[in-house]
C-alpha positions in Angstrom: 79.7 74.8 101.8 80.7 74.8 97.9 79.1 71.6 96.5 82.3 69.9 95.5 83.7 69.4 98.7 84.1 67.0 101.5 84.7 67.6 105.3 83.6 70.2 107.4 85.2 73.5 107.9 86.7 72.3 111.7 88.0 69.3 110.0 89.8 71.7 107.6 91.3 73.6 110.7 92.4 70.5 112.6 94.1 69.2 109.7 96.1 72.5 109.7 96.8 72.2 113.1 97.9 68.7 112.9 100.4 69.4 109.6 102.2 72.3 111.7 100.5 75.2 110.4 100.6 78.7 112.0 98.0 80.1 110.2 95.3 78.7 107.8 93.2 80.6 105.4 89.3 79.6 104.7 88.3 80.7 101.2 85.1 78.9 100.1 83.3 79.4 96.6 81.4 82.8 96.7 78.3 82.7 94.9 78.7 82.5 91.3 76.2 85.4 90.3 75.9 84.6 86.6 73.9 81.5 87.8 73.5 79.3 90.4 75.2 75.7 90.5 74.9 73.9 94.0 77.7 71.6 92.5 80.2 74.7 91.9 79.5 77.2 94.6 77.4 78.3 97.8 74.0 80.0 97.0 73.9 83.5 98.0 71.3 83.3 101.0 74.4 80.9 102.5 77.4 83.5 102.5 76.4 85.4 105.6 76.3 81.8 107.3 80.0 81.1 105.8 81.2 84.0 107.3 79.6 83.8 111.1 81.0 79.9 110.8 84.4 81.3 109.8 84.7 84.1 112.5 83.5 81.6 114.9 86.3 79.1 114.4 88.7 82.3 114.6 87.9 82.4 118.4 87.4 79.2 119.0 91.0 78.1 117.9 92.7 81.3 118.5 94.7 79.5 121.0 96.2 76.8 118.8 96.3 78.3 115.1 95.2 81.8 113.4 92.3 81.1 111.4 92.1 83.9 108.6 88.6 84.6 106.6 89.0 84.4 103.0 86.7 83.8 100.1 87.4 83.3 96.4 85.6 85.3 94.1 85.1 84.8 90.7 85.5 87.8 88.0 82.4 88.2 85.4 82.5 91.6 84.2 78.4 91.2 83.7 78.1 90.8 87.5 81.1 92.9 88.9 78.6 95.6 90.4 76.7 93.2 92.6 80.2 91.1 93.1 82.0 94.5 94.5 78.3 95.3 96.8 78.5 91.6 98.4 82.4 91.7 99.0 82.1 95.0 100.6 79.7 93.6 103.7 82.1 91.5 105.3 85.7 92.1 107.3 87.6 89.4 104.7 91.2 88.8 105.5 92.0 88.2 101.7 89.9 87.9 98.7 91.2 85.3 95.9 90.3 86.2 92.3 89.8 83.4 90.2 88.4 83.2 86.5 86.4 79.9 85.7 84.1 81.3 83.1 84.5 82.5 79.4 82.2 83.3 76.9 79.5 81.8 79.5 81.6 78.6 79.4 82.8 77.1 82.9 85.7 75.8 81.4 87.0 74.1 84.2 84.0 72.3 85.0 84.7 68.1 84.4 80.8 68.1 83.0 81.4 70.9 80.5 84.4 69.1 78.4 83.0 69.2 75.1 83.8 73.0 75.1 87.2 72.2 73.9 86.1 70.5 70.7 87.1 72.5 68.2 88.5 75.0 70.3 91.7 77.5 69.3 93.8 76.8 72.2 96.3 79.5 71.9 93.4 82.3 71.5 91.8 80.5 74.6 94.8 81.1 76.8 94.9 84.5 75.3 91.5 85.4 76.2 91.8 83.8 79.9 94.8 85.7 80.6 93.3 88.7 79.7 90.3 88.0 81.8 92.8 87.5 84.6 94.3 91.2 84.2 91.2 92.6 83.7 89.8 91.1 86.9 92.9 92.5 88.7 92.2 96.1 87.4 89.1 96.2 89.4 91.1 96.6 93.1 88.6 94.1 94.4 91.2 90.9 94.8 94.5 90.6 96.6 95.1 87.3 95.5 95.1 85.7 92.2 94.2 82.1 92.1 95.4 79.5 90.1 96.8 82.0 87.4 97.0 79.5 84.8 93.8 77.6 85.1 93.5 77.3 81.5 95.9 74.0 81.5 93.7 72.3 84.1 92.9 69.3 81.8 96.3 69.6 80.0 95.4 71.9 77.1 98.7 73.8 76.4 99.1 76.6 74.2 101.4 76.5 71.5 102.5 80.3 71.8 105.0 81.9 73.9 103.0 83.3 76.5 104.9 85.5 78.4 104.1 88.6 77.3 100.7 87.8 78.6 102.0 86.5 81.6 103.7 90.2 82.1 100.6 92.0 81.3 98.8 90.1 84.2 101.8 90.3 86.7 102.2 94.1 85.7 98.8 94.6 86.8 99.1 92.3 90.2 101.8 94.7 90.8 100.2 97.9 90.4 97.1 96.5 92.6 99.7 95.8 95.5 98.2 92.1 95.3 100.3 88.8 95.2 99.3 85.3 93.3 99.3 81.8 94.8 101.4 78.8 94.0 98.4 76.4 94.3 99.1 72.9 94.3 95.9 71.4 93.3 97.0 71.5 89.6 99.1 68.0 90.7 95.7 66.5 91.2 94.6 67.3 87.6 95.3 66.0 84.3 97.7 69.2 83.8 99.9 67.2 86.7 101.6 70.9 87.3 101.2 73.3 89.9 99.4 76.7 89.3 101.1 78.4 87.6 103.7 77.0 85.7 107.2 77.5 86.6 108.0 80.0 83.7 105.3 82.1 85.2 107.0 81.9 88.7 110.3 82.8 87.6 109.1 85.6 85.7 107.0 87.0 88.5 110.1 86.8 91.1 112.3 88.7 88.5 109.6 91.2 88.5 109.3 91.4 92.5 105.8 90.3 92.2 104.6 88.7 95.8 103.8 85.2 96.1 102.0 83.2 98.5 100.8 79.4 99.0 97.3 77.7 98.3 96.3 74.2 98.5 92.8 74.5 97.2 91.9 71.7 99.9 88.2 70.5 98.9 89.3 67.9 101.6 90.7 67.9 105.2 93.5 65.7 103.6 94.5 68.0 101.0 95.1 70.9 103.2 98.7 72.0 102.9 99.1 69.4 100.4 102.5 69.2 98.4 103.5 72.5 100.0 106.9 71.1 100.0 107.1 71.0 96.4 105.8 74.5 96.1 108.1 75.7 98.6 111.0 74.4 96.5 109.4 75.8 93.4 109.3 79.5 94.7 112.8 79.0 96.4 114.3 77.9 93.1 112.9 81.1 91.8 114.5 83.4 94.1 111.6 84.3 96.5 112.8 84.6 100.1 109.7 85.8 101.2 105.9 85.2 100.9 102.9 87.1 101.3 100.4 86.8 104.4 97.2 88.9 104.9 95.2 90.0 107.8 92.1 92.6 107.7 92.7 92.9 104.2 96.3 94.0 104.3 99.5 91.9 103.0 102.2 91.7 104.9 105.3 89.5 103.9 106.6 86.9 106.0 110.3 85.1 105.5 110.5 81.4 104.0 113.0 80.6 106.6 
């Protein structure tokens, strides 16, 4: 329903079954609130229909796969009050928090690449990671989505980002939340999973839980490159990953 995806929710679930998943989380883009763009997210009026559809799938597929009701909710300080109100109305299993906008610029939209012209890339990364940190301090989200999305178009910071990663991860841990290893970065110019291996290794050393996301916008992309994601988190030292039920996180063994 986000406007930039293909296939139906049913097809997403069928793809998860075909690929042998025990659980699948559906997390479409919540209405953006800072503006409406039918190519980026559903309209506010569509949110109840989205929830209804996913809950119906939970029941219909209950004997074949566990379906979790999720949502990807942006962080945007000026519209957080309304976002919190909407999130509080539905029985989410999990809420992914993501930062897509800085200074009224949707920086990961391929239609808005002119924003990178003359940009101070190091400051861009610092500002982005600061927003991710502030997002997790709200307590509204239990998963950080694509934690280093700022690299999507293969722009890279020249400075050491570890201190900023550490600030983000300290806030994630304090919130009792997790972050995802998101394989969609392999399908964009960055050609690297979100977040980068250095972030994953630091998170593992700090005891911050991890989960997996394929950020699938088509049925074919469900669980895509999970073999690589699992290899990355195992190499970092993880032996468990996070899963969700009714907003509560649990850790499940990788083996």
